[in-house]
N, C-alpha and C positions, 0 to 999 in steps of 0.2 A: 386308335391309329390317327396320327395327325393329318389334318386336311391337306397340308402341303406335300405329303408323301403319296397321295392318291393320283392316279393317272388323269389325263385330261378327260373331262366329261363326267367324272365321278364327284366333283366338288365344284363349288362356285355357284353363281347365279344361273337361273334358267336361260338367260340371254347368252351365256357362254356355253352351256352344255348342249342346248338344243341344236345349234348348227352342226356339231360334231356327229350326233346320232342321226341327224337328218341326212347328211351325206352318206353315212354308212347304210342307212335304210334304203336310200335311192339306189345306191350301187348294188345292194343285195337283191332288191326287187328286179332290177334290170337283168342281172345274171340268172335270176330264177325264171323269168317269164319270156325272155328273148333268146331263142324262139320258145314259144309256149309248148311244154310237153303234155299233149292231150292225154297220152296213155299213162301219165304219172301224176294225176291230179292229187291223189292222196298224199304222196311224198311232198309235193309242193305245199299242200295245206299244213302238213306236219311241220315243215320247215318254217312256214309263216307264223304258226302258233308259237313255236319255240323262240323265233326271233322277237316276236312281240313280248313274250315273257321276259326275255333278256333285257330288252329296252326298258320295260316297265320296272324291272328290278334295279337297273342302273339309275333310274330317276327316283324311285321310292325308297329303296333300302338305305338306312343310315350307315353308310360304309365306314364313316370315321369312328363309329363306336364298335365296329367289328375287328377281329384280328387282321393283320396286314396281308394275309394270304387269301382272305375271303373273296376279294374282288377278282381272283383268278377264275372264278366261276363264269364270268362274262366272256373272256377271250376263249376259254375252253369250250363253253357252250356255243360260241360263234363258229368254232371249228366244226362242231357237230352239225350246225346249220349248213356250212359249206359242203360237208360230206354228203348230206341228204340232197342238197340241190345238185351237186356234181353227179350223184347217182341217177337223179331224175333226168338230167340233161344228157345222159348216155355214157356215163362212167368216164373211162380214159379218153374217149373220143370228144368229150365236151371241152377240153382245154382249160378247165377251171382249176387245175392243180396249183397254178401260180397264185390263186386267191388266198391260199394258206399263208402266203408271206405277210398278208395284212395283220393278222393277230400276232404273228411272230415278231414282226417289226415293232408292233405296239408294245409287246413285252420287252423287247430290247431297249426301247426308249424309256419306259416308265417302270419296269420291273427290276427285281434284283436277280442275281445270278441263279438262285434256286427257282425263281419264277420262270426264267427263260428255259432252264433245263426241263421243267415240268411241261412248258408249252411245246418244246421240241419233241418230247416224248409223246405227248398227245397227238401232235401232227403226224409223227411216224405211225402211231396206231391208226389214225384216220386214213393213211395211205395203204397200210398193210391189211387191215381188217377186210376191205372189199375184195382184195386179191385172194385172201384165204377163204372167205365165205361165199362171195358171189361168183368169182372166177369168170370163165369164158361165157359169152362172147364179149361182155362189157369190159372185162378186164383181162386182156390176153396175157400170155406169158411174157411178152415183150415189156409189159408194164413194170416188171421187177427192176429192169434197168432204169426206167424213169423214176421209180421210187428211190433207188439208191442215189441217182444224180440229184434229185430234188432234196433229199435229206442232207446230202453233202453240201450242196450250194446254200441251202437255207441255214445250215449250221454255221458255215463260213460267214455268210452275210450277217446273221444274227450276232455272231461273236464280234465281228468288226464293228457293227453299230453299237453293240453293248460296250465295247472297249472305248470307243470314241465318246460315247455318252457318259461313261463313268469318269473318263478324264476331264471332260467338260464339267461334269457335275461336281467333281472334287475342286476344280478350279473355281467354279461359281461358289462352292461352299466356302473356299478360302476367301474369295472376294466378299462374300456375305459376312464372314467372321471379321475380316478386316474392317468392313464397313460398320459393323456393330461396334467394334472397338473404337474406330475413329469417331463414330457418333457419340459413344459414351465419353471418350476423351474430350470431345468438343463440348459436350454438356458440362463435364467437370471443369473444363477450362473456363467456360462462360460463367459457371457458378463461382469458381474461385476468383475470376476477374470481378464479377459483380460484388462478391463478398469483400474482396480487397478494396474495391472502390468505395463500398459502403463504410468500411472501417476507416479508410483514409478520410472520407468526407466527415465522419463522426469525430475524428481526432481534432479537437479544438485547441489543445495545449500547444501544438506546434503548427507552423505553416509548412505544408507539404506540397511541392510543385513538381510536375513532370516537364522536362525540357528536352526538345529535340537537339541534334547536333548543331543546328543553326542558332539555337538560343530561344526559339519560340516556345511559349508555354503551351503544353499539351494537357496538363491536369492542374487543377486549382482546388485545394481542399477547403473545407469550412474554416479550418484554422487560419489559412492564408487569407480568406475573405475577412475574417475578424481582425487579423493583424494589419492588413494593407488597405482594407476598406473597399476593395473592388468585389463585384460579383463575378462568379466563374464565367458567365456568358460574356462579360466585358473583357476577359483576358485570354481564354483558351483559343488558340489559333490566331490571335490578333496581336497580342503584345509580346515583347521580348523580356526575358528575365532582367536584362540590363535597364529596363524602364523603371525598375523599382530601386535601383542602386544609385548612390551619389556619384556623378561622373568624375568628380575629383578623386574619389577613392578608387574608381576603376583605373584611372591613369596611374595612380600611385601603386596599385597592385600589379599593373602591367610592367612598370619599371622594376619592381621587386622580382617578378618572374623572369624578366630578361636578364637581370643581374645574376640570378641563380643559374640560368642556362649558360651564361658566359663563363661562369666558374665551374661548369660541368657538375653542379650539385643538383640532385633530383628534387623536384618540387613535391613536397609531401602535402597531400590534401588535408590531412589531419592538422598539421602544423599551420597551414595557411588558414584553416577555418577557425583556429583559436583566436585570431584577431577579429573583434566584432566589426560587422559592416553597418553602415547607416542606410536604412531603407526609408523610402518616402511613401507615405500613405496617399490615398486619393485626395484627402483634404489638405495635403501639404505638410502634415505633421511628420516629424522625423522620429524614427524608432531605431534603437540599437538592437541588433540581433546577431547571434552566433550561427553560422551557416555550415552545414555538412553536405557534401556533394558525393554521390556515388554514380559510377558509370553503369549504363545498362548494356547487356550483351548485344552483339550484332547477329541478326539472323543469318545463317549460312546454309548452303546446300548440303554440306557434309554432315551437319548436325541438326537434329530437329529443333534444338533449343539454342543453337549458336554458341559461340565462345565469348566469354567476357574479356574485353581488352584490359590488360593490366598496365595502364599508363598513368602514373601519378601526376603527370603534368596536364593531363586532359581536362579534368573537371574545371579547374580554376582558370586555365588559359582560354578554354573555349567560351567560358562565361564572359571573359574580358573581350574576346574577339567579337562575340555576339552583340556587344554594346553598339557597334556600328551598323548592325543589321546585315552583315555580310558574312559569308562562310569563308574561312581561310583557304587560300588557293595553294599555298606552299605545301608540298608533300610532307614535309616534316611536321607541319601543323594540321594536316588533314584529320578529320574525325576518325577516331579508331574505336568508336562505340556507337551504340544505337540511341544515344541520348543520355540524359542524366535524371536522377532523382535528387531534388534539392530540399533539404529539411532545414528550416530556419526557426530558431527559438528566440523569442523576444526577451531581451535582458535589460530593457530600459529601466524598469522599476528596480531590478536587481542592482544595476550600477548606481542608481540614485540612492538606494538604501545603503550600498557600500560606501558611497561618498558621505552620506549622513553619519554612518557608523564611524568612519575615520574622523569626521569633524567632532562628533561627540566624544570619541576616544581622546582626541587631543585636548578638548575642553576638560574632560574628566581628569586627564593627566595633570593639567595645569591646576585644577581645583584640588586634586589630591596633594600635589606638591605644596600648594599654598596652605592646606590644612595641616600638613606635616610641619611646615615652618611655624605656623601659629601654635600648634600643639607644643612644639619645642620651646617656643617663646613663653607660653603659659606655664610650662613646667619650670622654666627659669624664674619667672615672676613668682610662682608659688613658693619655690625654694627661698627666694629672696624675702618674701613675705614671712615665711616661717622663721627664717633667721632673724629678721627684724623683730618679730613678735617675741621670740625667745630672748633676744637681747634686751628689749624694752622691759619684758616681764621680770627678768633677773635684776635689771637696774632699778626697777620700781620697788622690788621687794625690800631692799635694804632701807631706803628712806622711809617707807611705810612702817616698817618695824620700829624705827627710831621714833616716828611720830606717835605711834600707839604707845610706846613706852613712856614718852614724856607726858602724853595725855593721862596715863594711869597715875603718874606721879602727881600731876596737878589735881586729879580727882581725889587722890588720897589726902590732899591738903584742902579738901572742899570746905573746911570750917572757915577758911579765910576768903572764900569766894562767895559772890552773890548768887542768888538763884538764877539770874539771867546768864551769868558767866558759866555756871554749872550746866545749864541747858545747852549753851553753845558748845561746851566741851563734849557733851554727850553726842551732839550732832556730828562734831568732827570725828569722834571715835567711831560712830556708826558708819560714816562715809569711808573712813580709813579702813574699817573692817571689810566693807564691801569691795573696796579697791584691792585689798590684799587677797580677797577670795578670787577675784578675777585674775590676778597675777598668778596665783597658785594653780588655777585651772589651765592657764596658758603654759605654765612650766610643766604641768603634769602631762600635757599632750602637745608639745610644741610643733610637731610635724605630722599630724594625722596618724598617730600611732607609731611613727618611726622613732626609735631610740627610747621607748618607754621601758624603764627598768623595773623589774619585779623580783621579789625574793620569796621563793616557794618554801612553804612549811606545812605541816599537817594541821588541818583546820576542821572545825565542825561548822558547816555552812548555816545550819539552823541557828546555832548560837550566835554566829556573826550577824545574821539578819535580825535576830532578836535585839542585839546591842544597837544596831542601826535604827531600829524602830524606837527604842527607848531614847536614843539621842535626839531624834527629831520629833518626839511626842509633844514637846512644848510648843514647837512651831505649828503643829497640827491643831493643838488646842486653841492657840491664839487665832488661827485662821478659821476656827469653827468646823474643823474636819474631824470625823470619827475615824481614828486610825486603829485597826485591829490586826491581829496576826493569828493564823490558824495553828493550833497546837500540832506538834509533830515530833518525830524522833530525830536522832542524830543523823546527819548527812555528811560523811567524811569526804574531804577533798584535799588536794594540794593547791595552795595558793598564797598570795601575798595579802595579809589581813588589812594592811593600810589601803592598798589599791581597791580591794573588794569592798571595803567599807566606803570608800569614795564612790564606787560604782553604785552601791545600794543607796547611798545618800542622795546621789543625783536623781535616781529613779523616783525615790520617795519625795524629794523636793519638787520635781515636776508634777507628780500626781497631786500633791497638796496645792500647788499654785493654780492648777487648772481645774480643780474640783470646786463646785459652788459651795458657799457656806451652808453647813448642814449636810454636806455630802459625805460619802464614805470612801475610805481607802483601805484595801484589804491585802495582806501579804500571805502567800502560801509557799512553803519550802517542802519539796518532796523529791522523789526519784522518778526518772523517765528512762527506762532501759538502762543504758550504761552511763547516763548523765545525771548530775544533780541539777535540779530545776528550781528557780525562784520566780514566782509570779507576783506582779504588782498590779492589782485591779483598782480602777477608779471610776468615778461617775462624772468625769469631765465632759466637755463638748464633743469629744471624739476626734479622730484623725482621719481625714479623707484618704481613701486607698491610693489615689494618685500621688500623694505627698509622703507616703510612708518610706519609700526608698531614699528620698532626699533628707529625711528627718535626722539621719545619723551623720550628715555631713557637717563639717565645722562651720560655725557661724550661721547655720541655716535656722530660720525661725518660721513658724507657721504664720500665715496671714491672720488667722483668728487671734493669735497671741498678741499681735500688734494692735488689733482692733480692741481687744479686751484690756489693753494696758498692762499685761503681765510682764514684769521685768525679767531680764535674762540676757545672756551673751550668745546663746546658741552653741555653747561648748559642752554642756552637761551630757547630752546623749552621745556626742562624738567621743567624749572621754570614756563613757560607759562601754561603748563598742570597742574602743582600743584596749581597755582593761580586759574585757571578755576574750578578745582575740589573743591578747598576750598570754592568757591562761588556756589557749587552745579550745575556746568555746565560742559562743556567739549570742547575739541578742536579736529578738524579733518582736513583731507586734501582731496580735491576733484579736479577733472578736470573740467575746465570751457572753453567752446569754445572761441577761440580768445586769450586765456591766457595760460601761461605755468603751473603755480601752483596757487592754491587758498587755503589759510588757513582760516578756519572758527572757530569762537568762539561763543558758545551758552551759554547765561546766563539767568536765570529765570527773567521774567518781574516782576515789583513791584507788579502787581495785580495777578500774577499767583501763583500756589502752587509750592513752591520751591522744594518740594520733588519729583516732576514729572520731569523725564529726558527722553527725547526721541529725536531722530534725526529728522531734518526737511525733 
């Protein structure tokens, strides 16, 4: 049984309980001994013992741990004490019948309806039992009418008191419930407010400020401190929101708002906030920021939370009005909200980056256009160069052929020539032959592979390579190079024998020129999947990886070839690449263990799909 449901005197501290039972005890003693019934000492003693037991039980028994009806023992027992004292004082002549009202009223005030009914029943028994058992002369027949009146009056009084107390108890219960709800709501509101303030204080990415209708700052977040350089204690309740805004912009925005009002166009806070404001920091530095403003609801008596005013002109215009530190007096401009929440996002770096990006984009555009123009010019110059080279090569070929022909005629008549003249003629023939070879290379690939004519026929690539090796064997022997070819089987392809012989001759010539005296050059012809493969391996100085992609460009020569004094025009490998691509193949360079450099030529086999090109 909850302590709050116990009657007065049954719970609480001794300081509260003792006065109650003291008053009851004093009253009981007075009615028992005044006047003192000398002939009824035993009854008075019995009443005293019973009263003492009841008082001790009220103090010592843990009533809160017992059922809620257990405490009825005390008022019912007190009725028995009253009945004993009344009988000792002369019965109906004692006038103590009204004392029964004390426990009945007590039950009406603190008991339930069932408790009250039990108490009334016990009181009726206390009035009827003496009439039925003791009878005359203490309890005359006239006592029946007094019992009926007493029972009726006591019942009415108890019902009235119980009804009033029940109504007040329900009202107090409602008040207590509402108080608990209000207390809980207040705690939740305090918690929500503290949590919201903590979150807003922790938000450093944006400046969040609370502003009252007059423009005075009421809240200043950590983000605002970081962006504007002020501490919250220096701003809250002291400064206006307009203190941080450029006055020139305030005048400009006021004119824009007035123009909108004159044209009856609503001022949209979202649209107005799209234009960045210029905020001034404490150190005087200017920062560009985008501002969002939201109106707070007005507290009203009709609503616990108020109604939010939906005035699109409010946030921006009140901020402008607050710049003068005055509240607008015109009813049309009167505040229609409880203040504002201002959120400002610093976009200074963003605008600077945007400007840099635009500037870099313009520079990139100019550079790109310049590169396009230079590329087109280079293409034109390359075409002109190719045309000039082709023309010069063709024009050189005819006179060189004539020169070589006349030199052969002169050498045939060498019997009429001196030894010095013969040596000079051989020199002229050798130089003419070299010049003719350069012209033929240029004519073979006048435009980096463009216009190269090939005549396809069935070939045995192994046999063709063997012929190329035999043709250049003399040059290898003179250079002191051991030229070998690995034995193999027939490798059928479609190709132009003249062009392919030229390709193999260029690769073998390069290998011989760059190999040291006493070195080796080895040729391997085999199959690699659907391709025929020719490999030329040498023991030269090697080719740096960074220069391998440029090696097949026309007129490109390695820096080492110039240092070693190796003659050449830089066209041999370019022609080899052009011939391979004209046969739908390719040439590459790889490293092979035991050798310096390996040139590989891949050509489609006769039975393969010539449109398929892949590396082995």
